[in-house]
N, C-alpha and C positions, 0 to 999 in steps of 0.2 A: 563524509556522511557516515554516521554510525549504523551501518547496515545490519549489524547483529541485533540491534534493538528496534528495528522498524516496527515489528509487531507490538512490542511493548508501548511504543509511542502512539501507535494507532489505537490501541485499547484505551490509553489515557485520554486521547482526544475524543473518541466516540463514546466511551462508557463513563468517563470522568467529567463530562460536560464542558470540555475545553473548546470544542468546535461549535461555533455558532450555527444556527439553522441554515444560514446562507453562506457558510464558510466552505473553504476548500482545503484539502491536504495535497501537497505536492511531494511526491517521493522521488528523489533523484537517484539515478543509477539503478532503476528497478529491473533492468534487463541484464544486469551484470551476472546473474545466476547462469546465464548462457556462456559466459567466458571464463568463469573460475574452474579450476580443476575439480574433479568429482569428489576429492577428499577434503576440499576447502570448506570449512564450516559456514562461511559466508554464503556459499552457494545454497546450502540447505536452508539457512535462515531467510534468504531472499525468496526462495521458492515457497516457503511456509507463509511469508508475508503476502506474496502475490495471490496465493490460494485463499488466504483468509479474506482478503479484500474481494476477490472474485465471488466468494461464497456468501458474502454479507449482503442480505436483502435490503438493508437500510441505505445502501449507497449505490451510486453508479460511477463508473470509472472509464477512463480512456488512457491508453498508453501511447505517448508520443515516441516514435522511434528515432529520436535525435540522440546521436552518440550512444551512451549506455542506457538510454531510456528515461523518460520522466512519466510517472503515473499521476494523473489528476483525478482526485477523488472528491465527490461531494455527496451530501445527504440527498436522498430523493425528496422531491417536493411533497409527495404524498405516498402513503403506504397502501398497498392493495390488501384486502382481507383474504 
């Protein structure tokens, strides 16, 4: 998995119209930020990605704690005003 570019791929899917309204994004190894050394850039990139998804009001997500983690992301069915 190209963890350094998860945020870029997420933006392409969400803002570039690649994700269908009923589609899902699966991000593998999303908990690896917890196991990398503090000076490993992948740690920072995964943390940034996880925070981006958590702060995105357009989606809901769940993290499966299987091995290094799998995040399932989907668009909300409706938006609150």
